[in-house]
C-alpha positions in Angstrom: -16.5 5.6 10.5 -13.6 7.3 12.3 -11.8 3.9 12.9 -12.4 2.9 9.3 -11.0 6.2 8.1 -7.9 5.7 10.3 -7.5 2.1 9.0 -7.8 3.4 5.4 -5.2 6.0 6.0 -2.8 3.5 7.6 -3.4 1.2 4.6 -2.5 4.0 2.3 0.6 4.9 4.3 1.7 1.2 4.3 1.2 1.1 0.6 3.4 4.2 0.1 6.1 2.8 2.4 6.2 -0.5 0.5 6.6 1.4 -2.8 9.4 3.5 -1.4 11.2 0.4 -0.1 10.8 -1.3 -3.5 12.3 1.8 -5.2 15.2 1.9 -2.8 16.0 -1.7 -3.4 15.9 -1.2 -7.2 18.2 1.9 -6.9 20.7 0.1 -4.7 20.8 -2.8 -7.2 21.2 -0.4 -10.1 24.0 1.5 -8.3 25.9 -1.7 -7.6 25.5 -2.8 -11.2 26.6 0.6 -12.5 29.7 0.6 -10.2 30.7 -2.8 -11.5 30.3 -1.7 -15.1 32.2 1.5 -14.6 35.1 -0.5 -13.1 35.4 -2.5 -16.3 36.7 -5.5 -14.6 35.2 -8.9 -14.8 33.6 -10.1 -11.5 35.0 -13.1 -9.8 33.0 -16.3 -9.4 32.4 -15.4 -5.8 31.1 -11.9 -6.8 28.9 -13.5 -9.4 27.5 -15.9 -6.7 26.9 -13.0 -4.4 25.2 -11.0 -7.2 23.0 -14.0 -8.1 22.0 -14.4 -4.5 21.3 -10.7 -4.1 19.2 -10.8 -7.3 17.2 -13.8 -6.0 16.7 -12.1 -2.7 15.6 -8.9 -4.4 13.2 -10.7 -6.7 11.7 -12.6 -3.7 11.3 -9.3 -1.8 9.7 -7.6 -4.8 7.3 -10.5 -5.1 6.5 -10.4 -1.4 6.0 -6.6 -1.5 3.7 -6.9 -4.6 1.7 -9.5 -2.7 1.5 -7.2 0.3 0.5 -4.3 -1.9 -2.3 -6.5 -3.4 -3.5 -7.3 0.1 -3.3 -3.6 1.0 -5.2 -2.6 -2.1 -7.9 -5.2 -1.3 -8.1 -3.9 2.3 -8.2 -0.4 1.0 -11.1 -1.2 -1.3 -13.0 -3.0 1.4 -12.5 -0.2 3.9 -13.5 2.4 1.3 -16.7 0.4 0.6 -17.5 0.2 4.3 -17.0 3.9 4.7 -19.3 4.6 1.8 -21.9 2.2 3.1 -21.8 3.8 6.5 -22.2 7.3 5.0 -25.2 6.1 3.0 -26.7 4.4 6.1 -26.0 7.5 8.2 -27.7 9.7 5.6 -30.7 7.4 5.5 -31.0 7.4 9.3 -30.8 11.2 9.4 -33.5 11.5 6.7 -35.7 8.9 8.4 -35.4 10.7 11.8 -36.1 14.0 10.2 -39.2 12.6 8.5 -40.5 11.2 11.8 -40.5 14.6 13.4 -43.9 16.3 13.0 -43.8 19.7 11.3 -45.3 21.4 14.3 -42.9 19.8 16.8 -40.8 23.0 17.2 -43.7 25.5 17.4 
């Protein structure tokens, strides 16, 4: 149970880190776009090509992060189910052991 709890925590931490990374990428892209717009100049063909490649890279990274998040969510759900099953099993084992002890065993 302890290892599953640690794995669940790690999964949640990874999920949060992936979300933060996605947000940082989004902010960097928005900042670059706003800086260009504030300048008022028309970007060159080379700048447009760089922008296009950055956008493609960003979209690919976002897609990969979303896929990773989906995997982490699935792992999180599976681990949570395992923890719940172990807790139920533990409770049943304790109840069974308690029922097996005769009432006069401690007298």
